C-alpha positions, 0 to 999 in steps of 0.5 A, a space after each residue: 538495246 534489243 531493238 524491240 518495237 517502240 525502241 525509238 520512243 524509248 531512245 528519245 525519252 531516255 535523256 533525263 528519264 527516271 528509272 526505279 532501282 527495281 527496274 534497273 535490276 530487271 534490265 540488268 537481269 535481262 541483259 545478263 540472261 542474254 549473255 552480257 557480262 556485268 562489265 558490258 552491261 555497265 558500259 552499255 548503260 552508262 551513256 544512256 542518260 537516265 537517273 536511277 531513283 532509289 526504291 525507298 519507303 515512300 515508293 514502296 508504300 505507293 507500290 504496295 498501294 497500287 497492288 489493290 488498284 492493279 490487281 485485275 491486270 496481272 502486273 508484276 512488282 517491277 510494273 508497279 515499281 515503275 508506276 509508283 515512280 511515275 505517280 510519285 514524280 507526276 510523270 508519264 510511264 512508258 510501257 508496251 503493256 496495254 493493260 497499263 493504259 486502262 489504269 485510272 489516274 495514271 499517265 501512261 504512254 504505250 510504246 506499241 499500239 493505239 497511243 504510241 
């Protein structure tokens, strides 16, 4: 939505993509900070085609466990929520954060850089 580098990769991956409810909260917050009204955010996100996945107890435990594994990488709760969902569902996580590519046992695709 903000036409950042790697936006084309995200756009191609969106139909059918999974998005943690935690990460949806981050997106809504960023768009609101840029001046969009909540109704505009809803309208902009509606046609995108991703599935919002509830951040339930199972994902919370995986996310909490990832704190140990990712401690040295400076990842946020939102970062770990995304990674927890990817690990739980056995899918690839998209990111611009190169630190994620250094994580063991994670399928990560960088939006910019080496494996974009």
